[in-house]
C-alpha positions as CSV (number, residue, x, y, z in Angstrom):
1,M,141.5,-81.1,75.2
2,K,144.2,-80.3,77.8
3,R,143.2,-78.6,81.1
4,A,144.9,-75.3,80.2
5,E,143.2,-75.2,76.8
6,F,139.8,-75.9,78.5
7,L,140.4,-73.2,81.1
8,Q,141.3,-70.7,78.3
9,F,138.1,-71.8,76.5
10,L,136.0,-71.1,79.6
11,R,137.6,-67.7,80.2
12,S,136.9,-66.7,76.6
13,I,133.3,-67.7,76.9
14,F,132.7,-65.6,80.0
15,A,134.7,-62.7,78.7
16,T,132.6,-62.3,75.5
17,E,131.0,-58.9,74.8
18,E,128.0,-58.0,72.8
19,A,130.1,-56.7,69.9
20,E,133.2,-58.8,69.4
21,L,136.1,-58.0,67.1
22,L,136.5,-60.5,64.3
23,C,140.0,-61.7,63.5
24,T,139.9,-59.9,60.1
25,E,139.1,-56.7,61.9
26,F,141.9,-57.4,64.4
27,F,144.4,-57.7,61.6
28,T,143.4,-54.4,60.2
29,L,143.9,-52.7,63.6
30,L,147.0,-54.6,64.7
31,P,149.7,-52.5,62.9
32,R,148.2,-49.3,64.5
33,Y,148.1,-51.0,67.9
34,V,151.8,-51.9,67.6
35,D,152.7,-48.4,66.4
36,L,151.0,-46.9,69.4
37,E,152.9,-49.2,71.8
38,L,156.2,-48.5,70.1
39,S,155.6,-44.8,70.4
40,G,155.0,-45.1,74.1
41,Q,151.2,-44.5,74.0
42,N,148.7,-46.6,75.8
43,A,147.5,-48.8,73.0
44,A,145.2,-50.8,75.2
45,Q,143.3,-47.7,76.3
46,L,143.2,-46.3,72.8
47,L,142.1,-49.5,71.1
48,P,140.4,-51.6,73.8
49,Q,138.7,-53.9,71.3
50,V,142.2,-55.1,70.2
51,Q,143.3,-55.7,73.8
52,H,140.1,-57.6,74.5
53,H,140.6,-59.7,71.4
54,F,143.9,-60.9,72.8
55,G,142.1,-62.7,75.5
56,Q,139.6,-64.2,73.1
57,C,142.0,-65.5,70.4
58,P,145.3,-67.0,71.4
59,E,146.3,-67.3,67.7
60,C,145.9,-63.6,67.1
61,Y,147.8,-62.9,70.3
62,E,150.7,-65.0,69.0
63,V,150.7,-63.0,65.8
64,Y,150.8,-59.8,67.8
65,Q,153.7,-61.0,69.9
66,A,155.6,-61.9,66.8
67,L,154.9,-58.6,65.1
68,L,155.9,-56.7,68.3
69,K,159.1,-58.6,68.5
70,A,159.9,-58.1,64.8
71,T,159.3,-54.3,65.0
72,R,161.0,-53.5,68.4
73,P,164.4,-52.0,68.0
74,E,167.0,-54.3,69.3
75,E,168.4,-53.2,72.6
76,D,172.0,-52.5,73.0
77,H,173.6,-55.3,75.0
78,R,177.0,-53.7,75.9
């Protein structure tokens, strides 16, 4: 295990909560989270369990980043 992976593993252990969001539950809430962000609302405040899951699961965070990138309107680069 690489040092960065090990440190992420340790951070996720110490950041655990009594009630953790499972990946399946995360994927159910993810579209709503992204919609909230795109509409300018504070998604992290409205769905804190999703925000917390980002720190626990790098794979889910990557899916979130990809979805966010795919759904953001392209900026006008004139």
